[in-house]
C-alpha positions in Angstrom: -39.2 224.1 -63.3 -41.3 222.8 -66.3 -40.6 223.1 -69.9 -43.5 225.5 -70.4 -42.2 227.7 -67.4 -38.9 227.5 -68.7 -40.3 228.9 -72.1 -42.4 231.6 -70.6 -39.2 232.9 -68.9 -37.0 233.2 -72.2 -39.9 235.2 -73.6 -39.8 237.6 -70.6 -36.4 237.4 -70.5 -36.0 238.7 -74.3 -38.4 241.3 -73.5 -36.7 243.1 -70.7 -33.2 242.7 -72.6 -34.9 244.6 -75.4 -36.5 247.3 -73.0 -32.9 247.7 -71.0 -30.9 248.2 -74.3 -33.3 250.9 -75.8 -33.1 252.5 -72.2 -29.2 252.3 -72.4 -29.0 253.8 -75.7 -31.2 256.7 -74.9 -29.1 257.6 -71.9 -25.4 256.9 -73.5 -26.5 258.4 -76.7 -25.0 255.7 -79.0 -27.6 256.2 -81.9 -24.8 257.2 -84.0 -21.0 257.8 -83.9 -20.4 258.0 -79.8 -20.1 261.2 -77.8 -17.8 263.0 -75.4 -15.6 261.3 -73.0 -18.1 261.9 -70.1 -20.7 260.1 -72.3 -18.6 257.2 -73.1 -17.7 256.5 -69.1 -21.5 256.7 -68.7 -22.1 254.2 -71.9 -19.8 251.4 -70.5 -21.0 252.2 -66.8 -25.0 251.7 -68.3 -23.2 248.4 -70.1 -22.5 246.7 -67.2 -25.4 247.9 -65.0 -27.8 246.7 -67.3 -26.2 243.4 -67.5 -26.4 243.0 -63.5 -29.8 244.2 -63.9 -30.8 241.0 -65.9 -28.8 238.6 -63.7 -30.6 240.1 -60.7 -34.4 239.8 -62.4 -33.1 236.1 -63.5 -32.2 235.5 -59.9 -35.5 237.0 -58.5 -37.6 235.1 -60.8 -36.0 232.2 -59.6 -36.6 232.6 -56.2 -40.3 233.7 -56.5 -40.9 230.3 -58.4 -39.4 228.4 -55.7 -41.4 230.2 -53.0 -44.7 229.4 -54.9 -44.0 225.7 -55.7 -43.5 225.6 -51.8 -47.4 226.8 -51.5 -49.5 225.1 -54.2 -52.7 226.5 -52.7 -51.5 230.0 -54.2 -52.2 230.8 -57.7 -50.2 233.9 -57.8 -46.9 234.5 -58.4 -44.4 236.6 -55.9 -42.0 238.4 -57.7 -39.5 241.4 -58.0 -40.8 243.6 -60.7 -40.0 247.7 -60.7 -42.7 250.6 -59.7 -41.4 252.3 -62.6 -40.0 251.4 -65.9 -36.4 251.6 -66.8 -37.4 254.8 -69.4 -38.5 256.4 -65.9 -34.6 256.2 -64.9 -33.3 257.6 -68.2 -35.4 260.6 -67.9 -34.4 261.3 -64.7 -30.5 260.7 -65.6 -31.1 263.4 -68.5 -32.4 266.0 -66.5 -29.5 265.7 -63.6 -25.9 266.8 -64.1 -23.6 263.7 -65.7 -21.1 263.3 -63.2 -19.9 260.3 -62.3 -20.9 260.4 -58.5 -24.5 261.7 -59.7 -24.7 258.7 -62.1 -23.7 256.3 -59.7 -26.4 258.1 -57.0 -28.8 257.9 -59.9 -28.6 254.1 -60.5 -28.7 253.3 -56.9 -32.0 255.4 -56.2 -33.2 253.3 -59.5 -32.5 249.8 -57.8 -33.8 251.0 -54.6 -37.1 251.3 -56.1 -37.6 247.2 -56.8 -39.6 245.8 -54.1 -41.1 242.2 -53.6 -44.9 242.2 -54.4 -47.6 239.9 -55.1 -48.3 240.0 -58.8 -48.8 237.6 -62.2 -45.6 237.5 -63.6 -46.6 237.9 -67.3 -49.9 239.8 -68.1 -52.6 238.7 -70.4 -53.1 235.4 -71.8 -49.7 234.1 -70.7 -49.7 234.9 -67.4 -53.1 233.1 -66.7 -51.3 230.3 -69.1 -48.1 229.9 -67.0 -50.4 230.3 -63.4 -52.8 227.3 -64.8 -49.8 225.0 -66.2 -47.7 225.7 -62.9 -50.4 224.5 -60.5 -51.3 221.2 -62.3 -47.9 220.6 -62.4 -47.7 221.0 -59.0 -51.1 219.2 -58.4 -49.6 216.2 -60.6 -46.5 216.3 -58.6 -48.4 215.9 -55.7 -50.7 213.3 -56.7 -47.4 211.1 -57.6 -45.8 211.8 -54.5 -48.8 210.6 -52.6 -49.5 207.3 -54.7 -45.8 206.7 -54.0 -46.1 207.2 -50.3 -49.6 205.1 -50.2 -48.1 202.2 -52.1 -45.2 202.0 -49.7 -47.9 201.8 -47.0 -50.4 199.6 -48.8 -47.9 197.2 -49.5 -47.4 196.9 -45.5 -50.8 196.5 -44.9 -52.6 194.5 -48.0 -51.8 191.3 -46.7 -53.1 192.2 -43.1 -56.4 193.9 -44.4 -57.0 191.1 -47.0 -56.9 188.5 -44.1 -58.8 190.7 -42.0 -61.6 190.7 -44.5 -62.3 186.7 -44.1 -63.8 185.0 -41.8 -62.5 182.8 -38.9 -63.0 179.6 -40.8 -61.5 180.9 -43.9 -58.2 182.2 -42.2 -57.8 179.0 -40.6 -58.3 177.1 -43.8 -55.7 179.5 -45.5 -53.1 179.0 -42.8 -53.4 175.0 -42.7 -53.2 175.1 -46.7 -50.3 177.0 -46.4 -48.6 174.9 -43.6 -49.1 171.5 -46.2 -48.3 173.2 -48.9 -44.6 174.3 -47.0 -44.2 170.5 -46.4 -45.3 169.4 -49.7 -42.8 171.6 -51.3 -40.0 171.0 -49.0 -37.0 168.5 -49.9 -37.9 165.2 -49.0 -35.4 164.6 -45.6 -36.9 161.1 -45.2 -33.8 159.2 -46.8 -31.2 158.0 -44.3 -27.9 156.2 -45.5 -27.3 152.7 -43.9 -24.1 152.6 -41.5 -22.6 150.2 -43.7 -23.3 152.4 -46.6 -25.0 150.0 -48.8 -28.0 152.2 -49.5 -30.9 154.7 -48.6 -33.6 154.2 -46.4 -37.6 155.8 -47.1 -38.2 155.0 -43.6 -39.0 157.9 -41.3 -38.6 157.4 -37.7 -41.9 158.3 -36.0 -40.6 161.0 -33.9 -39.6 162.6 -37.2 -42.8 162.1 -39.0 -44.9 163.8 -35.7 -42.3 166.9 -35.8 -42.8 167.0 -39.5 -46.6 167.4 -39.0 -46.5 169.2 -35.9 -47.9 172.4 -37.0 -50.7 171.2 -39.0 -51.9 169.1 -36.5 -51.7 171.4 -33.5 -53.4 174.3 -35.9 -56.1 171.3 -36.5 -56.4 170.6 -32.8 -56.8 174.1 -32.2 -59.8 174.7 -34.8 -61.5 171.5 -33.1 -61.5 173.5 -29.6 -63.0 176.9 -31.3 -65.8 174.8 -33.4 -64.2 175.7 -36.7 -64.6 173.3 -39.4 -62.2 172.6 -41.9 -62.9 173.0 -46.0 -62.4 169.9 -48.0 -59.9 171.5 -49.8 -57.6 172.0 -46.6 -58.4 168.4 -45.3 -57.2 167.6 -48.9 -54.0 169.0 -48.5 -53.3 168.0 -44.7 -54.0 164.0 -46.3 -51.1 164.8 -48.9 -49.0 166.4 -46.6 -49.5 163.3 -44.0 -49.2 161.0 -47.0 -45.3 162.0 -47.4 -44.6 161.0 -44.0 -45.6 157.0 -44.8 -46.1 156.4 -41.0 -50.2 154.9 -40.5 -49.6 156.3 -36.7 -49.4 160.0 -38.1 -52.4 159.5 -40.8 -54.2 157.9 -37.9 -53.7 161.0 -36.0 -54.9 163.5 -38.6 -57.7 161.5 -39.7 -59.1 161.4 -35.6 -58.4 165.2 -35.5 -60.8 165.5 -38.9 -63.4 163.4 -37.7 -63.8 165.4 -34.8 -63.9 168.3 -36.4 -66.7 167.2 -38.8 -64.6 167.2 -42.2 -64.8 163.5 -42.8 -68.3 161.6 -42.7 -67.0 158.0 -44.7 -63.7 156.9 -43.2 -64.7 153.8 -41.4 -68.0 153.9 -42.1 -68.3 150.4 -43.5 -66.7 148.5 -40.5 -70.5 147.5 -39.3 -71.3 145.6 -42.7 -68.7 143.0 -42.4 -69.7 140.0 -40.8 -67.4 138.4 -38.0 -65.9 134.9 -38.5 -67.3 132.7 -35.8 -65.0 131.0 -33.5 -65.7 127.6 -34.1 -67.0 125.8 -37.5 -70.5 125.2 -36.1 -71.2 128.3 -34.5 -74.0 130.3 -36.4 -73.0 133.6 -38.2 -74.4 136.6 -36.5 -76.5 138.9 -38.5 -77.3 136.7 -41.6 -80.9 136.2 -42.6 -80.4 132.5 -42.8 -79.3 130.2 -40.2 -75.9 129.0 -41.4 -73.0 128.3 -39.8 -69.6 128.6 -40.6 -68.6 125.5 -41.7 -72.0 126.1 -44.5 -71.4 129.4 -45.4 -67.4 128.4 -46.3 -68.6 125.6 -48.2 -70.8 127.8 -50.5 -67.9 130.2 -50.9 -65.5 130.3 -53.9 -62.1 129.3 -52.8 -58.8 131.6 -52.8 -57.4 131.7 -56.3 -54.0 130.6 -56.6 -51.4 132.2 -58.2 -47.7 130.7 -58.8 -46.1 133.3 -60.5 -42.8 132.1 -60.0 -43.3 128.8 -61.9 -45.3 130.6 -64.7 -42.4 133.1 -65.4 -39.8 130.6 -65.4 -41.8 128.0 -67.8 -42.0 131.2 -70.1 -38.4 132.1 -70.0 -37.6 128.6 -70.8 -40.1 128.3 -73.8 -38.9 131.9 -75.1 -35.4 130.6 -74.6 -35.7 127.4 -76.9 -37.5 129.1 -79.3 -35.0 131.8 -79.8 -32.2 129.3 -80.0 -33.6 126.9 -82.8 -34.4 130.2 -84.9 -31.0 131.6 -84.2 -29.8 128.6 -84.9 -31.9 128.4 -88.5 -30.9 131.5 -89.4 -26.5 131.2 -88.8 -26.2 127.9 -89.8 -26.2 128.7 -93.9 -24.1 131.5 -93.2 -21.4 129.1 -91.1 -22.2 125.9 -93.2 -23.2 124.1 -90.0 -26.5 123.1 -91.2 -26.5 119.8 -89.9 -29.2 119.9 -86.9 -31.4 122.3 -89.1 -33.7 119.2 -89.6 -34.1 118.8 -85.6 -34.3 122.5 -84.5 -37.5 122.5 -87.1 -39.0 119.3 -85.6 -38.7 120.8 -82.5 -40.1 124.1 -83.0 -43.1 122.6 -85.1 -43.9 120.0 -82.0 -43.3 122.7 -79.4 -45.8 125.1 -81.9 -48.6 122.2 -81.7 -48.4 121.3 -78.1 -49.0 124.7 -77.6 -52.0 125.4 -80.0 -53.8 122.1 -79.2 -53.6 122.4 -75.4 -54.7 125.9 -75.3 -57.0 125.9 -78.1 -58.8 122.6 -78.4 -62.0 123.1 -78.1 -61.7 126.2 -80.5 -60.3 123.5 -82.9 -62.7 121.1 -82.4 -66.0 123.7 -83.0 -64.4 125.1 -86.2 -63.7 121.6 -87.6 -67.2 120.3 -86.9 -68.7 123.4 -88.3 -66.6 122.9 -91.7 -67.7 119.5 -91.9 -71.2 120.1 -91.6 -71.3 122.9 -94.3 -69.1 120.5 -96.6 -71.0 117.2 -95.6 -71.9 116.6 -99.4 -68.0 116.7 -100.6 -67.1 114.7 -97.4 -66.9 111.2 -98.4 -68.9 108.5 -96.8 -66.2 106.9 -94.8 -65.4 109.9 -93.6 -68.7 111.6 -92.2 -68.6 109.6 -88.9 -65.3 110.7 -88.0 -64.9 113.2 -85.2 -62.2 114.5 -82.9 -62.1 113.1 -79.3 -63.1 114.7 -76.4 -59.9 116.7 -74.7 -60.6 114.3 -71.6 -59.3 111.1 -73.5 -56.0 113.2 -75.1 -53.3 112.1 -73.5 -50.9 113.9 -71.0 -54.1 116.0 -70.1 -53.6 117.8 -73.6 -56.6 120.4 -74.6 -57.0 121.0 -70.7 -54.4 123.6 -70.7 -52.3 122.0 -67.8 -49.3 121.0 -69.9 -48.6 124.4 -71.6 -51.0 126.6 -69.6 -48.3 127.8 -67.4 -46.2 129.0 -70.5 -49.0 130.6 -72.0 -49.8 132.7 -68.4 -46.2 133.4 -68.0 -45.9 134.7 -71.5 -49.1 136.9 -70.7 -47.7 138.0 -67.3 -44.5 139.1 -68.8 -45.9 140.9 -71.9 -49.0 142.3 -71.0 -49.0 145.7 -69.3 -52.7 146.7 -68.4 -52.7 150.1 -66.7 -56.5 150.2 -66.5 -56.4 146.8 -64.7 -53.8 148.0 -62.1 -55.8 150.9 -61.4 -58.9 148.9 -60.6 -56.6 146.9 -58.2 -55.4 149.9 -56.4 -59.0 151.4 -56.5 -60.3 148.3 -54.7 -57.4 148.5 -52.0 -57.9 152.3 -51.3 -61.5 151.7 -50.9 -61.3 148.4 -48.6 -59.4 150.3 -46.3 -60.6 153.6 -46.1 -64.3 152.8 -45.6 -62.8 149.9 -42.8 -61.0 152.7 -41.2 -57.4 151.4 -41.8 -54.7 154.3 -42.0 -52.8 152.7 -44.2 -55.0 153.5 -47.5 -52.5 155.3 -49.2 -50.1 152.5 -49.4 -50.1 149.6 -51.8 -51.3 146.2 -50.0 -48.1 144.6 -48.7 -48.0 142.0 -46.0 -45.1 143.5 -44.1 -46.8 146.9 -43.7 -49.7 145.2 -42.6 -48.0 143.1 -39.9 -46.2 146.3 -38.8 -49.4 148.2 -38.7 -51.1 145.3 -36.4 -48.1 145.1 -34.3 -47.9 148.9 -33.8 -51.4 149.3 -32.9 -50.4 146.9 -29.6 -48.3 149.5 -28.6 -49.4 152.3 -25.4 -49.4 155.8 -26.7 -46.4 157.9 -26.2 -46.2 160.8 -23.9 -46.4 163.6 -26.9 -50.1 164.8 -26.4 -51.5 166.5 -29.3 -54.6 169.1 -29.1 -57.8 167.0 -29.6 -56.7 163.5 -29.1 -56.6 162.5 -25.3 -54.9 158.9 -26.2 -51.3 160.8 -27.5 -49.5 160.4 -30.5 -50.8 156.9 -31.3 -54.3 157.0 -32.2 -54.4 153.4 -34.2 -57.3 151.4 -32.8 -56.4 147.9 -31.6 -56.1 145.6 -34.6 -54.5 142.3 -32.9 -58.1 140.7 -32.7 -60.1 138.4 -34.4 -61.9 141.6 -35.9 -58.8 143.3 -36.9 -57.2 140.8 -38.7 -60.1 140.2 -40.6 -60.0 144.1 -41.4 -56.4 143.9 -42.5 -56.8 140.6 -44.4 -59.9 142.4 -46.6 -57.4 145.1 -47.2 -54.8 142.8 -48.9 -57.5 140.5 -50.6 -59.6 143.3 -51.9 -57.5 143.7 -55.5 -57.6 140.2 -55.7 -61.5 139.8 -55.7 -61.8 143.2 -57.9 -59.4 141.2 -60.5 -61.0 137.9 -60.1 -64.4 139.5 -61.1 -63.0 141.0 -64.3 -60.4 138.6 -65.4 -59.6 134.8 -65.5 -55.8 135.3 -64.6 -54.5 137.4 -61.5 -51.6 139.6 -62.9 -51.6 143.0 -60.9 -53.2 141.8 -57.5 -51.0 138.7 -55.7 -53.4 136.4 -53.3 -50.0 135.2 -51.3 -50.1 138.9 -49.6 -52.7 137.4 -47.4 -51.0 134.4 -46.6 -47.8 136.2 -46.0 -49.4 138.3 -43.2 -50.7 135.3 -41.2 -47.2 134.0 -41.5 -45.4 136.9 -40.4 -48.0 137.3 -37.5 -47.0 133.7 -36.6 -43.3 134.1 -36.6 -43.0 137.6 -34.5 -45.6 136.6 -31.8 -43.1 135.5 -29.4 -41.2 138.7 -29.9 -44.2 140.4 -29.5 -45.3 138.9 -26.6 -48.5 137.6 -28.6 -48.1 134.2 -28.3 -51.4 133.6 -27.2 -53.8 135.6 -29.1 -51.7 134.6 -32.3 -52.5 130.8 -31.5 -55.9 131.1 -30.8 -56.9 133.4 -33.7 -54.9 131.3 -36.3 -54.7 127.8 -34.9 -57.9 127.3 -32.9 -58.2 124.6 -30.4 -58.7 121.9 -32.8 -55.3 121.3 -34.8 -57.5 119.2 -37.9 -59.2 122.5 -38.8 -57.3 124.9 -40.7 -57.9 128.3 -39.3 -55.6 130.1 -41.2 -57.4 129.0 -44.6 -60.8 129.6 -43.3 -60.0 133.1 -42.3 -58.5 134.0 -45.6 -61.4 132.5 -47.5 -63.7 134.6 -45.4 -61.7 137.6 -45.9 -61.7 137.1 -49.3 -65.7 136.4 -49.4 -66.2 139.8 -47.5 -63.7 141.7 -49.9 -65.7 140.3 -53.1 -69.2 141.5 -51.2 -67.9 145.1 -50.1 -66.8 145.8 -53.8 -69.9 144.3 -55.4 -72.1 146.4 -53.0 -70.2 149.6 -53.5 -68.7 149.5 -57.7 -69.9 152.6 -58.4 -67.8 154.2 -55.9 -65.0 152.0 -56.7 -65.2 152.7 -60.8 -65.2 156.5 -60.1 -62.3 156.2 -58.1 -60.7 153.9 -60.5 -61.5 156.7 -63.3 -59.9 159.3 -61.1 -56.5 157.0 -60.7 -56.3 156.1 -64.0 -56.2 159.9 -65.1 -52.6 160.0 -63.6 -52.6 163.2 -61.8 -54.8 162.1 -58.6 -53.2 162.5 -55.0 -54.4 160.8 -51.9 -56.2 164.1 -51.3 -58.5 163.8 -54.6 -58.8 160.3 -54.0 -60.2 160.7 -50.2 -62.6 163.6 -51.9 -64.1 160.9 -54.3 -65.0 159.3 -51.3 -66.0 161.6 -49.4 -68.0 163.3 -52.2 -66.5 166.4 -52.2 
């Protein structure tokens, strides 16, 4: 019962009590000081009967309200109300004989006149207001209950209804993205402790890698079967999830499915632009406008840069140690009174500084001295006007050419220089070269060991596990143990070198030794992999006097430089994406696919 209804009932109760009080006073004659014994008995009897009558009315009203609440469509209220007022009962009592038995019968007849009827509880404005308030309260309760019930039902069906409102391609994209997000959010389980307990390995077994990506791969195969094209967003998430496996075979499987789906267009699209190296030095080059042989082109190409970073770093450390020792001695000797060798340490410091400056900045010093001499020619004595600094070729020990202290300067530059943009340029070059040539190792940094593993893995036959949409099985790697395959891998390794050499005189972020390391590893593992004849033909050739490995490296370096120059705009855009610091593998693929 609401507060409004309680207030209305309270008012009705007060009015009823007043009416009963007046009726009882009339019957019992208590306007003054009482009456006879029969009158006093009737007075007490009427007192208790009046209380019972009030309780009866209250209970009747409560029951009526309960019945009305259960039937909200009825605006009237069913209640127990008397057909005649209590004053009529008192009038009858006055005309009858006043004995106890008759009085009891009289009040019983009065009570028997109460029966249920359908009326408004109150009359006039209050009755209408009570009816309206109760009806509105019932309607609000019904609406609230309906909202609660509908909310519980809607929560159960909202996801289903929202999912069904999407078209088929959006449904597949949502599920594929969700599966990939689950893989990306899951804690990495790739690390395994070695049996000796020496550390952890980040290598994931191939079976574990394919098991990890089983659901997304099967879903993408199903999309291919139903001819549903995946969106760029879902493919980006799929590539990011695949990159966590660190397995080129799994990446190749995913990329093959994506190509079949039509989502990828530029993966491996530039393989035809690579000029294969002829088998012999005198063989003509196919696809060239000019008729050139292999030897003629190699003679015109720049050599592969040499990078002896071990010697550079060791020279820089030695030089820094000597300078630091001399400075420390000069600083501490006055304190301890042992300054006997200060003269020698100062001489050593002066000599080392002079040699380093002359060896690396001799041309600048010579040009500056000539300019000063010409500007002050009138002030210079005639005997000194014909004097000039000697050419650097005539200096002893190659001083002035940078050969004497060049390793020290390059080593110091390597130790002290930190250039994030340069590193991003090298990574972007390697990423672009591998992706455009169809190598699934584009997500990794160029490494000779990874390249050798990729080549030998491509020799294995496909396993028994089949993947929807791929007839070859789980090993979707294209064979790379060939002249063209090894050349593509070498281009991937030499692409950072070509990019850095085109912008900087010294190699710091890239390493040209990776290409040599790949060829050496192939030669070492050829016997264990059963590929001795193929490796010997590719790396040694028929004539032992010809350096096949060196020619192959020079050829790959030239092809990498040409590939990057022809696609410089895309590489620069990829560099900017990497320099942002928040790019994933999928984001870089989106740049190359122009999503």
